[in-house]
N, C-alpha and C positions, 0 to 999 in steps of 0.2 A: 368629847368635850374639848374646847380649845381654850386653855387659860392663858391670860395674859397679865403682865404688870404695866401700869402706866403711872405717870407723875401726877401729883407727888405721892409716892408710896401707896398706890391703890392696886387692888386686885379685881380682875374682871374676867367674865366669860364672853368671848366673841361668838356671836351667832350671826351669820350673814355678814352685814356692813356694820352691825352695831355692837357696842360693848355694854354689858350689864354688870354693875357693880356687886361684887361678893366680898368686899374687904372684911366684913363682919366675921368671916371664918376664922379669921386670925384669933379671935377670942377662945376658939375652940382648940387651939394648939396646946400640947403639953407644956407646962411652965418649967423650965429648967434654970437652975442657978449654975454659976461657975464651979468647975469647968464645963463648957458647953458639950453636948454631944456631937460626934462627927456627923456631917451631912446636913442638907436643908431639911428642916423640920416639916415644912409644908409638903414637900415631895414625899417624904417618909410616912406621913399620915394621910396622903391623898386618897387612897383607896377607901379608908373608913370615913372620910369626910365628904366623898363624891356626892352623895345623895343629898346632903345638906347644902352643898354648893350649888347644886342645880335648883334647889327650891329657893335659895336666895336670888339666884338669876331670874327665876320665874316672877318673882315680886318686884324686881328692880325696874327702874325706868331706863329705857335704852338711850344710849348716847352714840352719834355717829362715830364710826371708828377713826374717820379722818380728823377728828377734833381732839383726840387724845395724844399724848406724847409717850410713845410706846418705850418701855424699858426691857432689859434682858428678862425672859420669863422666868428664870431661875434666879432667886435672890442671892443664895449662898451655896454655890458649887464648891466642893473642896478642891477639885482638881479638873483640869481639862486635858483629856488624853487625845492625842493626835495621831492618825494613821496617815503617814505622807505617802506619795505616789502609789495610789491605790486603784488607778485607772489606767489600763494600757495605753489609751490614746494620749493621756498626759505624760506618761513616760516617753512615749514617741516624740512629742513635741519638746520635751527637755533634751532629747538626744539631738534634735535638730538645732535647737537654739541654746547656746552655751551660755547666753546671759541668764538663763533659768537656773541651770545646775552649778554653773561655774567650775566646770571641769570635774565635779564629784561624779563617781559612779552612781548610776540610778538603780538600785537594786529592786528586783520584782517580787521576790518572796518575802512574807511577813517575817520568817525566820532570819532572814538576812538583813533586814532593815529595821525591824522591831517598831516600836512607837516611841513618842516622846511627849513632854508635858508643855503647855502653855501657862504662863502666869495668870492667876485669876484676876489680877490687878488690870489686865487688858480687856476685860469684858465690858462692853456697852450694849444698849438697845438701839434699835434703828432710829429713833428720834434724836438720839444723842449724837450720831454720826462719826466718822472717822476724822481724827485730827492727824493729818499726815506729817509724819517726821522725814528727815533725810530725803527732802524733795529732790535733791540733785541725784539721787539713786533711783533705781527702777523700783517702784512699788506696785505690786499686782493685786487683782481681786481674784478670789477663789471662793465659789459657791459649794457648800457641803451640806449634806445630811448630817444632823447632830442627834444622837440618841441620848436620852437622859435616864440615868439610873434611878430606879425607884425602890430596889430592895437590895440591901447590903450583900456581897458575897465574894468569896475567894476561891480560886481554882474552880471556876464555873464551868461545867462542860458546855459545848456548843448547843446540845440537844436541849439544854434547860436555860440557855442564855437570854432568850427574849422574855421569859418569865420575869426577868429583873429589869425589864425596861418599863419606865412609866410613860414615857411619850417621845415625841420627836420634835426638833426645832429646825428652822432654816438658819445656816450660819455662813458668815463671810470670814474666811481665814485670809486677813490682810497680810501681805508678805513684802519685805523688803529683800530684794535680791542681794547676795553678797556671799563672802566666804565663812561668815560666821554660822554657828550652830543654829538649825531652825527654831530651837526653842528659844533663842534670843531674838532672832530677827522677826519672829511672829508674835512676840510678846510685848510689843511696844503698847503703851496706853492707847486704848480705842481700837487696837487692831483685832479684836474678836467680837464680832457683832452677832448676837443671837436674837431671833425674833421670827415672826411677829408674835407667836404664841408657843405654848406647849401644847401640841396636839396629842391627846392620849393615844396610848397604843391601840386600842380598839377603834379609834377614829381612823388611824392611818392604815392598820392591816399589814399586809406583807411589807416590810422595808425594802425588799429587793425588787419592787415593781413600781417605783416611783419616777416620774419625770422631773429633773432639775434643771433650772434655766437661769441665766444671768444676762442683763443688759447693762451697758454703760452709756448714758446719754441717749437712751432709746435704741442703740445699736446692739443687736443680740451677739454675744461672744461665747456663750456656753449653752450647750443642750445636750443632754444625755440621759440615760436611765441608769438608775441604781443596780439593775441586773447585770451591768457590765462591771461592777466592782471586782477586783482581783480577790479580795476577802471581805465576805459579807459580814453584816453587823454581828450576827451570832459568833462567828469565828474571832472577830476582833475582841469581843467580850471575853471569850474563852481565853485568848492569847494575853490580853492585858491583865486579867485576873490571876494569872499565873505569878505575876510579878508584885501586885499590890491589891489590896482589898478595895472593891468599889463600893462607894457609899452613896445614899440617896442623894440626888442633886448633882453628883459627878456627870460630866459631859464627855461623850465620846465623838469626836470629829472624824468623819469616815473617809476623808479624801476628796479631791477635786478632779473632774474631767478635763479635757483640753479645752483650750480657749482662754487661758490667762493671758493678761496682757496689761500694760502700764495704765495707771490712773494718776491723776492729778488734782490738786486743789481746784474745786469749782465743778468737778464732775458729780454725777448722781448715778448710783448703782442701784439697780432693781434685781432682787434675787427671789426666786419662787420655787417651791416644791409642791407638786400636786398633793392634795388632801392634808396639807399643812397651812399653806398660805404664801402670801407675797409681801416683801418688805421694800421699803425705799430708804436708801441711805446716802446722805450728803458727803462729800469729802470736802475738807478745809485744810487749810495750812495749819500745823501744830507746832 
């Protein structure tokens, strides 16, 4: 199942090149008062609602995918966890080009570099686009596989980690280069693009056997396989959950391969991961 959100505040299923409205499923979500529970409640209840969502899609009238304004597939992620420099070829290009790392040591092991958080206020969908700030500085595109947590957990062993994944999205981790900590430079409003859908874990299968690609203005910049990650999805979940509980709707960004390069207002970025989908994102001045 490929679940999407589109404006204004609609929920849909993507089948082929069409969207089928399943917004009525929101009426089946548990009703909570303040203080609200942690996590995205649609994602938390997705397994139990899936059969009914499919039935709603079967009865819905198809709408061309190109006609809808795609929002971020997850409405209420509690946190965005980022694994930086998780591909050897990206580490190598950062070593060659000091405008990427700005003289910082680029660590290879997860234990050396850890993970960091991006602000959820930076999240947008493909149709909302990137509002580029600091246009006088280098701003790069980074395509990433994003895992969405479906079941809460802490201290999750790698062997059980994928049981906690609801599905996967395509991500663009937009980055201003500089000396500030990445959690700041990557948390600018609109610098975290998720889309075009949440492809459920069964739809995607092995997350370490996916081809991810990125183009800017039709020119291909990135192409790699997730099998070349230094730390796979399961290991990243195991590591991150040693530090904090992962809740439904939390997003894990798994790093980008080589091919990062500057973008500017007026550019169009296309990012694709097989078995998930492709999204088109316009860059404007912000």
